[in-house]
C-alpha positions in Angstrom: 7.8 -1.2 36.4 6.8 -2.1 32.9 3.6 0.9 33.7 6.6 3.8 34.1 8.7 2.5 31.8 6.2 2.8 29.3 5.0 6.1 30.5 8.8 7.2 30.0 8.5 6.0 26.8 5.6 7.4 26.2 6.8 10.9 27.4 9.5 10.1 24.6 7.6 9.4 21.8 5.8 13.3 22.5 8.6 15.0 22.7 10.4 13.3 20.0 7.2 14.7 17.7 6.1 17.7 20.0 7.1 19.9 16.9 4.6 17.1 14.8 1.0 17.6 13.8 -0.9 14.7 14.3 -2.6 14.0 10.9 -5.2 10.9 10.2 -6.9 11.5 7.5 -8.9 8.7 6.3 -7.5 6.9 2.9 -9.4 7.3 -0.2 -10.3 4.1 -1.5 -13.3 4.6 -4.4 -14.2 0.7 -3.9 -15.0 1.1 -0.2 -19.1 1.0 0.4 -20.8 3.0 2.7 -22.4 -0.5 3.6 -19.2 -2.0 4.7 -19.9 -4.0 7.8 -16.9 -2.0 9.1 -16.8 0.8 7.4 -16.1 3.1 10.3 -12.7 1.6 10.9 -11.8 0.4 7.2 -12.2 4.3 5.5 -9.4 4.4 7.7 -6.9 2.2 5.8 -4.8 0.8 9.0 -5.4 -3.0 7.4 -4.4 -3.1 3.9 -3.9 -6.5 1.5 -0.5 -6.0 -0.4 0.1 -9.1 -2.7 2.6 -12.0 -2.2 5.6 -12.4 -0.1 8.8 -14.1 -1.4 7.0 -17.4 -0.8 3.9 -16.7 -2.1 1.8 -16.3 1.4 -0.5 -13.2 1.3 0.6 -9.7 2.9 -1.5 -8.1 5.4 -0.1 -4.6 6.4 -0.9 -3.0 9.7 0.3 1.2 9.7 0.1 2.6 12.8 0.1 5.9 11.6 -3.3 6.1 10.1 -4.5 5.0 13.2 -6.8 8.0 14.4 -6.6 9.7 18.2 -8.5 7.1 20.2 -11.6 8.9 20.9 -12.4 8.9 17.7 -12.1 5.2 16.9 -13.1 2.0 18.6 -10.8 -0.1 19.4 -13.0 -3.2 19.8 -14.5 -2.7 16.3 -10.4 -2.3 15.1 -9.6 -5.5 16.6 -12.9 -7.3 15.0 -12.4 -5.7 11.6 -8.7 -7.4 12.4 -10.4 -10.6 12.8 -12.7 -10.1 10.2 -9.8 -9.1 7.4 -7.9 -12.4 8.6 -10.7 -14.6 8.6 -10.4 -14.4 4.7 -6.9 -15.8 4.8 -6.2 -17.8 8.1 -7.2 -21.5 6.1 -3.8 -20.1 3.8 -0.3 -19.5 4.7 0.0 -15.7 5.0 2.7 -12.7 6.3 1.7 -9.6 8.6 4.1 -6.3 7.3 3.9 -3.7 10.8 4.4 -0.5 10.6 5.3 1.1 13.7 5.9 4.8 13.1 3.0 6.6 14.3 2.0 5.3 17.3 1.9 8.2 19.3 0.3 8.8 22.8 -2.8 9.9 21.4 -4.3 7.0 19.6 -1.9 4.1 21.3 -4.3 1.4 22.6 -4.1 0.8 26.4 -2.5 -2.3 27.6 -5.5 -4.1 28.6 -6.4 -4.0 24.6 -3.5 -5.7 23.8 -3.2 -8.3 26.3 -7.5 -9.0 24.8 -5.9 -9.2 21.2 -3.1 -11.8 21.8 -5.8 -13.7 23.4 -8.2 -13.1 21.0 -5.6 -14.3 18.3 -6.0 -18.3 19.1 -4.6 -21.1 16.8 -6.5 -20.6 13.8 -5.1 -17.2 13.6 -1.4 -17.9 15.1 -0.9 -21.5 13.0 -0.8 -20.3 9.3 1.0 -16.8 10.5 4.4 -17.5 8.6 6.2 -14.3 9.2 5.6 -11.3 11.7 7.6 -8.3 10.4 7.6 -5.4 12.7 9.5 -2.2 10.8 10.8 0.7 12.6 10.8 -1.0 16.3 11.4 1.4 19.3 11.5 1.5 23.1 7.8 0.7 23.4 8.0 -2.1 21.3 10.6 -3.9 23.0 9.1 -2.6 26.5 5.8 -4.5 25.3 7.7 -7.4 24.1 9.0 -8.0 28.1 5.6 -7.5 29.3 4.1 -10.2 26.9 7.1 -12.6 26.2 5.1 -15.3 29.2 2.5 -15.2 27.6 4.1 -15.6 23.6 5.3 -19.1 22.5 8.9 -19.9 21.6 7.7 -20.9 18.3 5.5 -17.8 17.7 8.1 -15.9 18.9 10.1 -17.2 16.2 8.2 -15.7 13.7 8.4 -12.3 14.6 11.3 -9.9 13.0 12.5 -6.8 13.9 13.4 -4.7 10.8 15.0 -0.3 11.2 14.7 0.4 7.6 12.2 -0.1 4.8 15.1 -1.3 2.8 15.3 -4.5 4.8 12.2 -5.8 3.6 13.4 -5.9 -0.2 14.9 -9.5 1.2 11.6 -10.7 2.3 8.7 -9.2 0.3 7.9 -7.8 -3.2 8.7 -4.4 -2.2 7.0 -2.6 -4.8 3.8 -4.0 -4.0 3.4 -2.5 -0.8 1.6 0.0 0.7 3.5 2.0 2.3 2.1 5.4 3.7 4.3 8.8 2.5 4.8 9.2 6.7 6.3 5.7 7.1 8.5 6.6 4.4 9.9 10.6 5.3 10.5 9.1 8.9 12.7 6.3 7.2 14.5 9.1 5.4 15.0 10.8 8.3 16.0 8.0 10.5 18.7 7.2 7.3 20.0 10.6 7.5 20.6 10.6 10.9 22.9 7.8 11.1 26.0 9.4 12.4 28.5 10.4 10.0 27.3 7.9 7.4 25.9 9.2 4.4 22.4 7.5 3.0 23.4 4.5 1.0 23.3 4.6 -2.6 22.0 1.5 -3.9 23.1 1.4 -8.0 20.2 -0.5 -9.4 21.9 -2.0 -12.7 20.1 -1.5 -16.0 17.5 -4.3 -16.7 18.9 -7.1 -18.7 16.8 -8.2 -21.7 14.7 -11.7 -20.8 16.7 -15.3 -21.9 15.1 -16.8 -24.8 14.0 -19.7 -22.8 12.5 -16.9 -20.2 9.2 -18.3 -18.7 8.6 -15.5 -15.9 8.4 -11.7 -15.7 7.7 -11.9 -19.7 4.6 -11.5 -21.4 2.5 -15.0 -22.9 3.3 -13.6 -26.5 7.4 -13.3 -25.9 6.3 -16.9 -23.8 4.4 -18.0 -27.5 7.1 -17.0 -29.8 10.0 -18.5 -28.4 8.0 -21.8 -28.3 7.3 -22.6 -32.1 3.4 -21.2 -31.8 2.9 -23.0 -28.7 -0.5 -21.4 -26.7 -0.5 -22.9 -23.1 3.4 -21.6 -21.7 5.3 -24.7 -20.4 5.5 -24.3 -17.0 1.6 -23.5 -17.1 1.4 -27.2 -19.1 3.8 -28.9 -16.7 2.6 -27.9 -13.8 -1.0 -28.2 -14.1 -0.5 -31.6 -15.6 1.9 -32.9 -12.3 -0.7 -31.3 -10.1 -3.4 -33.5 -11.9 -1.8 -36.2 -11.8 -0.8 -36.1 -8.4 -2.2 -33.1 -6.6 -6.3 -33.1 -7.0 -6.8 -34.9 -3.5 -4.1 -33.3 -1.7 -5.7 -31.3 1.2 -5.5 -27.7 1.0 -4.0 -28.1 -2.2 -2.8 -24.1 -3.1 -2.8 -23.0 0.4 0.7 -24.0 1.6 3.6 -22.0 0.6 7.2 -23.7 -0.4 10.9 -22.8 0.7 11.9 -19.2 -1.3 15.2 -20.8 -2.2 13.2 -23.7 -3.9 10.7 -21.7 -5.4 13.8 -19.4 -7.3 15.9 -22.8 -8.1 12.7 -24.3 -10.0 12.3 -20.6 -11.6 16.3 -20.9 -12.6 16.0 -23.6 -13.9 12.9 -22.9 -16.1 13.7 -19.4 -17.3 17.5 -21.5 -18.3 15.2 -23.4 -20.6 16.2 -26.8 -18.4 13.5 -29.6 -17.3 12.0 -29.6 -13.9 11.3 -33.1 -12.2 9.0 -32.0 -9.3 9.1 -36.0 -7.7 12.9 -35.0 -6.8 11.2 -32.2 -4.4 9.1 -34.3 -2.8 6.2 -31.5 -2.0 3.4 -31.6 -3.7 2.6 -27.8 -2.9 6.1 -26.4 -5.2 4.1 -26.9 -8.5 1.5 -25.3 -6.9 3.1 -22.4 -6.1 5.3 -22.1 -9.1 2.1 -22.2 -10.5 0.6 -19.3 -8.4 4.1 -17.1 -8.9 4.1 -18.2 -12.7 0.7 -15.8 -12.9 1.6 -13.1 -10.7 4.7 -12.2 -12.4 2.9 -11.6 -15.7 3.5 -8.2 -16.9 0.1 -7.6 -17.3 -2.5 -9.7 -15.1 -4.2 -12.7 -17.3 -7.4 -11.2 -17.3 -5.6 -7.7 -18.6 -6.0 -4.7 -17.3 -9.0 -3.0 -19.2 -11.1 -5.8 -17.7 -10.5 -4.4 -13.5 -13.1 -2.0 -13.3 -16.0 -4.4 -15.2 -14.6 -6.8 -13.0 -15.1 -4.6 -9.9 -18.6 -4.3 -10.7 -20.2 -8.0 -10.8 -21.6 -7.2 -6.9 -23.4 -4.7 -8.7 -25.4 -7.0 -11.1 -28.4 -8.8 -10.1 -27.0 -12.6 -9.5 -29.0 -13.9 -12.2 -27.6 -11.9 -14.5 -23.5 -12.4 -13.0 -23.0 -15.7 -15.0 -23.8 -13.4 -18.1 -22.2 -10.7 -17.6 -18.9 -12.7 -16.7 -19.3 -14.7 -20.2 -19.8 -10.6 -21.9 -16.4 -9.8 -20.3 -14.4 -13.0 -20.7 -15.4 -12.6 -24.1 -13.4 -9.9 -25.2 -10.0 -10.5 -23.8 -7.6 -11.1 -26.3 -7.6 -14.8 -27.8 -4.1 -15.7 -26.0 -5.3 -14.6 -23.4 -8.8 -16.3 -23.5 -6.9 -19.8 -24.3 -4.7 -19.5 -21.1 -7.6 -18.6 -18.5 -9.6 -21.4 -20.1 -6.9 -23.9 -19.5 -6.4 -23.0 -16.4 -9.8 -22.6 -15.7 -10.5 -26.1 -16.7 -8.1 -27.5 -14.3 -9.8 -25.5 -10.9 -12.6 -26.8 -12.1 -11.2 -30.0 -11.9 -10.2 -29.6 -8.4 -13.3 -27.6 -7.9 -14.8 -31.3 -8.4 -12.5 -33.1 -5.4 -13.0 -30.7 -3.3 -14.8 -33.3 -0.3 -11.4 -34.8 -0.5 -9.0 -31.4 -1.0 -11.4 -28.8 1.1 -10.8 -26.8 -2.2 -14.4 -25.4 -3.0 -14.5 -23.0 -6.0 -15.1 -20.5 -3.4 -11.5 -21.4 -1.6 -9.4 -21.8 -4.9 -11.5 -18.0 -5.6 -9.5 -16.7 -2.4 -6.2 -17.9 -3.1 -6.3 -17.2 -7.5 -8.4 -14.2 -7.7 -5.6 -11.6 -7.4 -3.4 -14.2 -9.4 -5.5 -13.2 -11.9 -6.2 -9.8 -11.9 -5.0 -6.6 -10.3 -5.1 -2.8 -10.5 -2.7 -1.0 -13.2 -0.9 0.7 -10.5 -0.8 0.0 -6.7 -2.4 -3.0 -5.3 -6.0 -4.0 -4.9 -7.7 -2.6 -2.0 -9.1 -5.1 0.8 -13.0 -3.8 -0.5 -11.8 -4.7 -4.3 -11.7 -8.5 -3.7 -15.1 -9.4 -2.9 -15.5 -8.9 -6.8 -12.5 -10.2 -7.4 -13.4 -13.4 -5.8 -16.7 -13.4 -6.5 -15.8 -13.1 -10.5 -13.0 -16.4 -10.1 -15.7 -18.5 -8.2 -18.2 -17.7 -11.0 -15.3 -18.6 -13.9 -14.8 -22.0 -11.9 -18.4 -22.6 -10.7 -20.0 -22.1 -14.6 -16.6 -23.1 -16.4 -18.8 -25.3 -19.0 -21.4 -22.3 -19.4 -18.8 -19.4 -19.7 -16.5 -20.8 -21.8 -18.7 -22.9 -24.0 -19.1 -20.2 -26.7 -15.7 -19.4 -28.1 -13.1 -21.9 -29.4 -9.8 -21.0 -30.9 -7.9 -23.0 -32.8 -4.8 -25.0 -31.6 -6.2 -24.7 -27.9 -5.8 -27.6 -25.9 -7.1 -28.7 -22.3 -5.5 -30.0 -19.4 
């Protein structure tokens, strides 16, 4: 019965889109090198990194509309590339957003492939997947769910959320960081336009309010300094680092776990109102770690500044023996305030890496967590191919902290 239902669904799908021309041109990614081990798949942009969700977890998107016709895409390679991508994050909590629109008879993988894919994603991948958002689900998805239900555990099933409209993503994710294909956006607009007799919802966005004098999140380092008697290190950084240094250095998986969204918001609110935060009250050593990452990610400009982005991307083309020197040159060009704050943070992360026998957080592990919290492009989000140089640069900063930061001192700077 199920295959017949799928055929029927596929026929409806074809009929509803018969006026559309199937187009799937490779996504332009200037950072994608032809020597990438999965260049043949990666060039389509089906799988993308999309910043963090509201709990500080990395978000990976899968866009069906970017899948070319089946004869142009090796689905076995696609599965391998998906695992290759997830392997960079499965040690940390992560989230997947699946954009279903664009999956048609031309590019739809076989049921056998889907069964293989589910089996291939063993506990390693499922354990730290905290949420799977399926956007624009169709009958095909519902039928598939019934077919796979016997294989899917109740625990995994609870992680899946179906969202009918893109706007529903806003309460779960940092929507502006998502790299949503234009085809999906147009489809969403069409769906809203077809709501029976209902006009599309017009959401009135209130004008931005000026920040509070005590604001810590979403304001510049200079703003925080001016409101804190010239202190170079922002209070939220000083307090989270101090707490983690005392109680978290030997905690296994430090910086890999997420925290409750509501708790994160509560702590941010306290800081923004200039109130004291006692992390002992929350009984969660991972909370101050998430707060520190959130603070960095919400800076209007990354700590390593937009100007450094292209220079950092070039680190992989520098000869291995000269990379530390190149890091040093890039860091020397930072504004004084950014340099001091970065030095303070990297000094702490260097301490964490020295306890990796207990916490399992080597310089490489920390770089995977902090790379995108220290630097991101001025427009859009960093592509998957940009991760290698960004993470390598961060790893070098942590591993060779003493060498890289030993030649520049600033009056008034402090270290953790």
